[in-house]
N, C-alpha and C positions, 0 to 999 in steps of 0.2 A: 686637625684644623689648628695649626699653630699660627700665631699672629705674625704678620709680616713686619720686619724691622726695616725702617727707612731713616736716613739721615737727611736733614734739610740743609745743613750748612757745609759739611765736608764728607768725603767718602769714608773717613775714619769714624765709624759709628761708636766704637767703644772708647773713645778718647776721654780722658779725665780732665776736668777743668777745676780750678780752685775758685771757690766762692770768695767774695771780698770779705776779708776779716776772719775767715775760717781756715784752719790749717788742714782739714781733712779733704780729700778729693771727692768730687761729686761726679758720678757717671750719669750722663743724660742720654736717653734713647728715645727716639720718636717712633711711635707705633701708629699704624693706620687705624684711626678711630672707627672706620666703617665696619671693621670686623669685630668690634666690641672689646678691644683690648684696653688695658689700663696703663697709664704712664706711671712708672715707678722710679723713684730716686732712691739710691742706696748709698749711704756714706760709710766711711770707715768706722765712725763711732757707732753707727747702727749695727755693723757687723760685730764690733767688740761687745756691744750690749747683748746681741744674740748669743755670742759665745759665753758670756758671763751667765746669762739665763740658762743656757744648756748645762754649764758647769754646776750651777746651783741645783738643777733638777737631778743631775747625776749624783751629786753629793748627797742629796736627800734620799735617793733610792739606795745608794750604797750604805748609808748610815742606818737605814732600816732593814738591810738585807738579813741580818741575823734573826730579826723578828719574823720576816717573811718565811725564812727557812724553817724556823721552829713551828710556825703556824702550819706550814705545808706538811711537815712530818706529823704533827698532831692530828691534822685532818685526814691524812692518807696513811695512817700507821699500818693498818691491816693489809692493804694492797702492797705496800712497800715490803712488809715482812713476807708476804706470799711470794712476791717476785724474787726476794732474796733467797727464800727456801728453794724455789724452782731453779734459780741460778746455781745454788750450792749443790742441788741434786744432779744437775747436768754435769757440773765439774766433777763430782764424785764418780758418776758413771764413766766419764771419760778417763779419769785416773785409774779406775778399776780395770777398764778394758786395756789401758796401756800396760798396767802391771801384769795382767794375765797374758798379754802378748809377749812381754819380756820373759815371763816364766815359761811360756810355751817354747821359747827359743833355747832354753837350757836342755841339753841332749837327753838326760835320763829322767828329768823331773816330770815331764809331760806323761810318759807312759806309766810312771809310778802313780800319779794322780788318777789316771784312768783305771788302774787296777784297784785302787782304794775305792773309787766310785762304784765299780762293778761289785766289789766285795760288800759294800754297804747296801747296795740294791738287793743282792742275794739274801743278806741277813734280814732286811726289812720284809721281803716277800715271805721268807720262812717264819719270821716272828709274828707278823700281823695278818697276812693275807691267805694262808693255807687253810686254816680252820675257822669255822663260823664263830666260835666263842672268842677267838682272837680278833676277828673282824669287829665284833660287838665291843670289845675292849678298846680298839682303835677309835671306833665311832664315839664312845663315851669320852675318851681323851680329847678328841677334836672338839666335841661339844663343850667340854669343860674349858678348853683353851679359848674357844670363841666367846664364851660367857665372860671370861676374865678380860678379854680385849674389848668387846662390844658392850657388855653389861647384860645382866639377866633380863629376859623378856617376861612381862607379866601377862597372864591370860586376859583376854578381852571379855567383858561381860556382855 
């Protein structure tokens, strides 16, 4: 429901006229009052005033920008650090996969790593998994390592 623009004097609705004694142009537009529209006069000095007001607001916001940024980082420090760590982890995984892909392309390096892995697996099975006493030793080492990382758990009363 946009207002209907009509001109009563000439077909040129957007013509600018100069008011007596004023150097700025005034644009007059007749609007049909039956549709509830308002007649607005806009002069060049009003437009300059609006731009000046906009410039002052922009200057105020930009002058306080360092304060806004420091307050934002102070308020959201933990989430920003968390996002940074997640981003760093994703980058690290991608770089690791790219490095492994490049190493896999070297002709004799890939089979050599496979042999080293098979040898270590065979040693681990022989050392820790064949006898019950060795399995208990492995369980104790895993528990000790877990307590070092997580912390000792205290019995509940």
